[in-house]
GUSE-422231 format. One record per residue (C-alpha): residue number from 1; residue in one letter; chain; x, y, z. Coordinates in nm, 2 decimals, always signed. Each point is the difference from the previous one (the first is absolute). Layout:
    k  r  c      xx      yy      zz
  NUM  A  A       X       Y       Z
...
//
This chain:
    k  r  c      xx      yy      zz
    1  M  A   +1.98   +0.54   +0.68
    2  V  A   -0.16   -0.29   -0.19
    3  M  A   -0.35   +0.10   +0.12
    4  E  A   +0.07   +0.36   -0.10
    5  W  A   +0.11   -0.10   -0.35
    6  L  A   -0.31   -0.23   -0.05
    7  N  A   -0.23   +0.28   +0.12
    8  F  A   +0.17   +0.25   -0.24
    9  W  A   -0.01   -0.24   -0.29
   10  S  A   -0.37   -0.08   +0.05
   11  R  A   -0.09   +0.37   +0.01
   12  K  A   +0.20   +0.08   -0.32
   13  S  A   -0.06   -0.29   -0.23
   14  R  A   -0.28   +0.07   -0.25
   15  G  A   -0.22   -0.24   -0.19
   16  V  A   -0.09   +0.02   -0.37
   17  F  A   -0.29   +0.25   +0.08
   18  G  A   +0.24   +0.23   +0.19
   19  F  A   -0.10   -0.06   +0.36
   20  T  A   +0.21   -0.13   +0.29
   21  S  A   -0.10   -0.25   +0.26
   22  M  A   -0.05   +0.28   +0.25
   23  A  A   -0.26   +0.19   -0.22
   24  T  A   -0.33   +0.07   +0.17
   25  A  A   -0.35   -0.05   -0.14
   26  E  A   -0.04   +0.38   -0.02
   27  E  A   +0.32   +0.04   -0.19
   28  V  A   -0.07   -0.27   -0.26
   29  T  A   -0.34   +0.15   -0.07
   30  C  A   +0.09   +0.36   +0.01
   31  D  A   -0.19   +0.22   -0.25
   32  I  A   -0.21   -0.29   -0.13
   33  D  A   -0.37   +0.08   -0.03
   34  A  A   -0.22   -0.30   +0.10
   35  S  A   -0.33   +0.18   +0.02
   36  H  A   -0.14   -0.21   -0.28
   37  L  A   +0.06   -0.33   +0.19
   38  T  A   -0.19   -0.21   +0.25
   39  V  A   +0.24   -0.21   +0.21
   40  L  A   -0.10   -0.29   +0.23
   41  I  A   +0.25   -0.09   +0.27
   42  T  A   -0.03   -0.30   +0.23
   43  G  A   +0.15   +0.04   +0.35
   44  A  A   -0.03   +0.37   -0.02
   45  S  A   -0.04   +0.07   +0.37
   46  S  A   +0.37   -0.04   +0.10
   47  G  A   +0.36   -0.01   -0.11
   48  I  A   +0.08   +0.03   -0.37
   49  G  A   -0.37   -0.04   -0.09
   50  F  A   -0.08   +0.32   +0.20
   51  E  A   +0.29   +0.18   -0.16
   52  T  A   -0.10   -0.12   -0.35
   53  A  A   -0.36   +0.13   +0.06
   54  R  A   +0.13   +0.33   +0.13
   55  V  A   +0.25   +0.07   -0.28
   56  L  A   -0.24   -0.10   -0.28
   57  A  A   -0.28   +0.20   +0.15
   58  K  A   +0.25   +0.29   +0.01
   59  R  A   +0.05   -0.05   -0.37
   60  G  A   -0.37   +0.03   -0.06
   61  A  A   -0.11   -0.37   -0.03
   62  H  A   -0.34   -0.11   +0.13
   63  I  A   +0.10   -0.25   +0.27
   64  V  A   -0.20   -0.31   +0.10
   65  M  A   +0.14   -0.13   +0.33
   66  A  A   -0.07   -0.37   +0.06
   67  V  A   +0.06   -0.06   +0.37
   68  R  A   -0.07   -0.27   +0.25
   69  N  A   -0.03   +0.24   +0.30
   70  M  A   -0.25   +0.27   -0.09
   71  D  A   +0.08   +0.21   +0.31
   72  A  A   +0.37   +0.01   -0.09
   73  G  A   -0.09   +0.07   -0.36
   74  A  A   -0.22   +0.29   +0.11
   75  V  A   +0.29   +0.15   +0.19
   76  V  A   +0.23   -0.03   -0.30
   77  K  A   -0.26   +0.15   -0.23
   78  D  A   -0.04   +0.30   +0.23
   79  L  A   +0.38   +0.05   +0.01
   80  I  A   +0.02   +0.00   -0.38
   81  L  A   -0.29   +0.24   -0.03
   82  A  A   +0.16   +0.23   +0.25
   83  E  A   +0.30   +0.02   -0.23
   84  C  A   -0.20   -0.01   -0.33
   85  P  A   -0.34   +0.15   +0.07
   86  K  A   -0.12   -0.05   -0.36
   87  A  A   +0.10   -0.37   -0.01
   88  E  A   -0.27   -0.25   -0.11
   89  I  A   +0.02   -0.30   +0.23
   90  D  A   -0.23   -0.30   +0.04
   91  L  A   +0.04   -0.24   +0.29
   92  L  A   -0.12   -0.36   -0.03
   93  M  A   +0.04   -0.30   +0.22
   94  L  A   +0.20   -0.29   -0.13
   95  D  A   +0.13   -0.31   +0.19
   96  L  A   +0.23   -0.18   -0.24
   97  S  A   +0.00   -0.31   +0.22
   98  S  A   -0.37   -0.05   -0.08
   99  L  A   -0.10   -0.09   -0.35
  100  E  A   -0.36   +0.10   +0.09
  101  S  A   +0.13   +0.35   +0.10
  102  V  A   +0.19   +0.04   -0.33
  103  H  A   -0.33   -0.08   -0.19
  104  A  A   -0.19   +0.25   +0.22
  105  F  A   +0.27   +0.27   -0.05
  106  C  A   -0.01   -0.04   -0.38
  107  S  A   -0.38   +0.03   +0.01
  108  S  A   +0.03   +0.32   +0.21
  109  F  A   +0.26   +0.15   -0.23
  110  I  A   -0.19   -0.08   -0.32
  111  S  A   -0.31   +0.16   +0.15
  112  L  A   +0.19   +0.33   +0.02
  113  N  A   +0.01   +0.01   -0.38
  114  L  A   +0.36   +0.12   +0.00
  115  P  A   +0.26   -0.05   -0.27
  116  L  A   +0.31   -0.21   +0.11
  117  N  A   +0.33   +0.10   -0.15
  118  V  A   +0.25   -0.14   +0.26
  119  L  A   -0.02   -0.29   +0.24
  120  I  A   +0.28   -0.02   +0.26
  121  N  A   -0.01   -0.34   +0.18
  122  N  A   +0.20   +0.12   +0.30
  123  A  A   -0.15   -0.16   +0.31
  124  G  A   +0.17   -0.29   +0.17
  125  I  A   +0.10   -0.18   +0.32
  126  M  A   +0.33   -0.16   +0.10
  127  G  A   +0.08   -0.28   +0.24
  128  G  A   -0.20   -0.09   +0.30
  129  P  A   -0.13   -0.35   +0.10
  130  F  A   -0.17   -0.25   -0.23
  131  T  A   -0.36   +0.10   -0.04
  132  L  A   -0.27   -0.09   -0.25
  133  T  A   -0.25   +0.25   -0.14
  134  K  A   -0.38   -0.07   +0.03
  135  D  A   +0.04   -0.14   -0.36
  136  G  A   +0.23   -0.26   +0.14
  137  L  A   +0.32   +0.13   -0.16
  138  E  A   +0.34   +0.11   +0.14
  139  S  A   -0.03   +0.37   +0.10
  140  Q  A   +0.31   +0.14   -0.16
  141  F  A   -0.07   -0.16   -0.33
  142  V  A   -0.35   +0.13   -0.01
  143  T  A   +0.06   +0.35   +0.14
  144  N  A   +0.31   +0.07   -0.20
  145  Y  A   -0.09   -0.18   -0.32
  146  L  A   -0.33   -0.18   -0.06
  147  G  A   -0.21   +0.29   +0.13
  148  H  A   +0.18   +0.23   -0.25
  149  F  A   -0.03   -0.26   -0.28
  150  L  A   -0.38   +0.00   +0.05
  151  L  A   -0.02   +0.38   +0.04
  152  T  A   +0.19   +0.05   -0.32
  153  K  A   -0.21   -0.25   -0.18
  154  L  A   -0.33   +0.17   +0.11
  155  L  A   +0.12   +0.35   -0.08
  156  L  A   +0.18   -0.07   -0.33
  157  P  A   -0.31   +0.05   -0.22
  158  S  A   -0.05   +0.35   +0.15
  159  M  A   +0.37   +0.08   -0.06
  160  I  A   -0.01   -0.13   -0.36
  161  A  A   -0.33   +0.20   -0.07
  162  T  A   +0.16   +0.31   +0.16
  163  A  A   +0.31   -0.03   -0.22
  164  E  A   -0.21   -0.04   -0.32
  165  K  A   -0.23   +0.29   +0.08
  166  S  A   +0.26   +0.24   +0.11
  167  G  A   +0.29   -0.10   -0.22
  168  I  A   +0.22   +0.00   +0.31
  169  E  A   +0.21   -0.30   +0.08
  170  G  A   -0.12   -0.20   +0.31
  171  R  A   +0.27   -0.11   +0.25
  172  I  A   +0.01   -0.27   +0.26
  173  I  A   +0.28   -0.01   +0.25
  174  N  A   +0.06   -0.31   +0.22
  175  V  A   +0.21   +0.08   +0.31
  176  S  A   +0.23   -0.29   +0.04
  177  S  A   +0.34   -0.03   +0.16
  178  D  A   +0.35   -0.13   -0.05
  179  A  A   -0.10   -0.25   +0.27
  180  H  A   -0.13   -0.20   -0.30
  181  W  A   +0.36   -0.12   -0.05
  182  F  A   -0.04   -0.21   +0.32
  183  A  A   -0.29   -0.20   -0.13
  184  P  A   +0.09   -0.37   -0.01
  185  L  A   +0.10   -0.19   -0.31
  186  G  A   -0.31   -0.07   -0.20
  187  G  A   -0.18   +0.29   +0.16
  188  F  A   -0.32   -0.17   +0.12
  189  R  A   -0.13   -0.33   +0.12
  190  F  A   -0.35   +0.05   -0.14
  191  E  A   -0.12   -0.33   +0.15
  192  N  A   +0.07   +0.10   +0.36
  193  L  A   -0.01   +0.38   +0.00
  194  N  A   -0.15   +0.00   +0.35
  195  L  A   +0.22   -0.25   +0.17
  196  E  A   +0.09   +0.14   +0.34
  197  K  A   +0.30   -0.21   +0.07
  198  R  A   +0.17   +0.14   -0.31
  199  Y  A   -0.08   +0.36   +0.10
  200  I  A   +0.30   +0.23   +0.04
  201  P  A   -0.13   +0.37   +0.03
  202  Y  A   +0.26   +0.17   -0.21
  203  I  A   +0.01   -0.27   -0.26
  204  N  A   -0.37   +0.02   -0.05
  205  Y  A   +0.03   +0.38   -0.02
  206  A  A   +0.26   -0.06   -0.28
  207  K  A   -0.23   -0.23   -0.18
  208  S  A   -0.29   +0.25   +0.01
  209  K  A   +0.23   +0.27   -0.15
  210  L  A   +0.12   -0.24   -0.26
  211  A  A   -0.36   -0.07   -0.09
  212  L  A   -0.06   +0.38   -0.06
  213  I  A   +0.28   +0.01   -0.25
  214  L  A   -0.12   -0.31   -0.18
  215  H  A   -0.35   +0.15   -0.01
  216  S  A   +0.14   +0.32   -0.15
  217  N  A   +0.18   -0.20   -0.27
  218  E  A   -0.30   -0.21   -0.10
  219  L  A   -0.24   +0.29   +0.01
  220  A  A   +0.23   +0.21   -0.21
  221  R  A   +0.02   -0.28   -0.26
  222  R  A   -0.38   -0.04   -0.01
  223  L  A   -0.07   +0.37   -0.03
  224  K  A   +0.25   +0.03   -0.28
  225  E  A   -0.16   -0.30   -0.18
  226  D  A   -0.34   +0.16   +0.04
  227  G  A   +0.12   +0.34   -0.12
  228  A  A   -0.12   +0.17   +0.32
  229  H  A   +0.14   +0.34   +0.07
  230  V  A   +0.10   -0.09   +0.35
  231  T  A   +0.35   -0.07   +0.14
  232  V  A   +0.11   -0.19   +0.31
  233  N  A   +0.33   +0.00   +0.18
  234  S  A   +0.13   -0.11   +0.34
  235  V  A   +0.21   +0.20   +0.24
  236  N  A   +0.24   -0.05   +0.29
  237  P  A   -0.04   +0.31   +0.22
  238  G  A   +0.31   -0.08   +0.20
  239  I  A   +0.05   -0.08   +0.37
  240  I  A   -0.20   +0.20   +0.24
  241  V  A   +0.08   -0.13   +0.35
  242  T  A   -0.32   +0.09   +0.18
  243  K  A   -0.18   -0.24   -0.23
  244  I  A   +0.26   -0.27   +0.02
  245  L  A   +0.01   -0.02   +0.38
  246  R  A   -0.37   +0.04   +0.06
  247  N  A   -0.07   -0.37   +0.06
  248  Y  A   +0.33   -0.11   +0.15
  249  H  A   -0.04   +0.08   +0.36
  250  R  A   +0.32   -0.17   +0.11
  251  L  A   +0.20   +0.27   -0.19
  252  A  A   -0.17   +0.28   +0.19
  253  V  A   +0.29   +0.05   +0.25
  254  I  A   +0.27   +0.03   -0.27
  255  A  A   -0.23   +0.17   -0.27
  256  P  A   +0.14   +0.35   +0.06
  257  L  A   +0.36   -0.13   -0.04
  258  V  A   -0.10   -0.19   -0.32
  259  E  A   -0.17   +0.30   -0.14
  260  N  A   +0.30   +0.22   +0.07
  261  I  A   +0.24   -0.23   -0.18
  262  L  A   -0.22   -0.08   -0.29
  263  S  A   -0.10   +0.36   -0.06
  264  W  A   +0.36   +0.07   -0.10
  265  I  A   -0.01   -0.27   -0.27
  266  V  A   -0.34   -0.11   -0.14
  267  L  A   -0.29   +0.15   +0.19
  268  K  A   -0.24   +0.25   -0.16
  269  T  A   -0.23   +0.26   +0.15
  270  I  A   -0.37   -0.04   -0.08
  271  P  A   +0.01   +0.29   -0.26
  272  Q  A   +0.29   -0.18   -0.17
  273  G  A   -0.17   -0.34   +0.02
  274  A  A   -0.31   +0.14   -0.18
  275  A  A   +0.20   +0.16   -0.28
  276  T  A   +0.01   -0.29   -0.25
  277  Q  A   -0.38   -0.08   +0.01
  278  C  A   -0.08   +0.37   -0.03
  279  F  A   +0.24   +0.02   -0.30
  280  L  A   -0.16   -0.30   -0.16
  281  A  A   -0.35   +0.14   +0.06
  282  I  A   +0.03   +0.33   -0.18
  283  H  A   +0.34   +0.06   -0.16
  284  P  A   -0.01   +0.03   -0.38
  285  A  A   +0.35   -0.16   -0.03
  286  V  A   -0.15   -0.35   +0.06
  287  C  A   -0.29   +0.03   -0.25
  288  G  A   -0.04   -0.33   -0.17
  289  V  A   +0.24   -0.19   +0.23
  290  S  A   -0.16   -0.32   +0.13
  291  G  A   +0.10   -0.33   +0.16
  292  K  A   +0.31   +0.15   +0.16
  293  Y  A   +0.14   +0.00   +0.36
  294  F  A   +0.11   +0.33   +0.14
  295  Q  A   +0.18   +0.14   +0.30
  296  N  A   +0.16   +0.35   +0.06
  297  C  A   -0.21   +0.13   -0.29
  298  T  A   +0.19   -0.22   -0.25
  299  F  A   +0.00   -0.35   -0.14
  300  S  A   +0.12   -0.27   +0.24
  301  K  A   +0.10   -0.37   -0.02
  302  R  A   -0.25   -0.26   +0.12
  303  S  A   +0.07   -0.36   +0.08
  304  D  A   -0.01   -0.28   -0.25
  305  L  A   -0.31   -0.13   +0.17
  306  A  A   -0.16   +0.34   -0.03
  307  S  A   +0.08   +0.00   -0.38
  308  S  A   -0.16   -0.34   -0.07
  309  A  A   -0.28   +0.02   -0.25
  310  T  A   -0.10   -0.36   +0.08
  311  L  A   -0.03   +0.07   +0.38
  312  S  A   -0.19   +0.33   -0.08
  313  R  A   -0.26   -0.19   -0.20
  314  K  A   -0.02   -0.28   +0.26
  315  L  A   -0.05   +0.24   +0.29
  316  W  A   -0.27   +0.19   -0.20
  317  E  A   -0.19   -0.33   -0.07
  318  F  A   +0.04   -0.11   +0.37
  319  S  A   -0.12   +0.34   +0.12
  320  D  A   -0.31   -0.01   -0.22
  321  S  A   -0.08   -0.35   +0.13
  322  L  A   +0.03   +0.12   +0.36
  323  L  A   -0.25   +0.28   -0.08
  324  Q  A   -0.24   -0.24   -0.16
  325  K  A   +0.02   -0.23   +0.30
  326  N  A   -0.07   +0.29   +0.24
  327  A  A   -0.27   +0.17   -0.22
//
């Protein structure tokens, strides 16, 4: 009875923009024409990245799919074109765990001479054993956060120029998570970011998602200060169990039971999980909104750490110093 009530409540409760937590990406973008927009999506070959690319292509946007696995990306591109034969889709290789790959990707994108209206930093990994990237940095921190920090930095001039030329507001969406609430007090030990003995997979995931919100906050402040016609917000897509359990092999036996129970309470389908980032990408209701945290297509509360202007600035400066060291 309790589960039934929770399920009923979540489906009926509407946020300030009129959508429930069960709304899908297609529903929240219904009747919106995005044919004047170019949208770049990282991690577009699977999950909510795929769904985001599909729905925004359906709305007419020119899609740039940034993917690590080009074969998987080609399959997804063909699936979207089968549904939307007139869709404009570019497929480019991007490995966010490699700073060199991020630089190469941005060079490839810029060579296409495309405008850039919307950047959706969607790609990410969760859990798994402690590993270092070839740049000598912890993998989740780089793939989920630092790679996107660099990507955004390199593409921002193109976004600002596009907004100035077209008069259309640019939008950046960082896909974070409510997992950020589990980041430890203080957020980061900048002096020993790569210390293996302190590595706890889910905690490091939480820190990477906290970093994305802090990045959104500081970038929003800087863009406003510069008078740039570009907004940036962060989003919690909700819990999608196939992603959560992907790297936790010990849960494999009970995963079906866990999925069954959670689906009654908090789990979302992929179309529901993609809704908020699609909403933020093209919906007119959020024009001018920047530096906010969203879930279920409405404003959401973030942790005190995620609201710290001091930590936002400190992380930005630390990130810049890491990029300089690895230049």
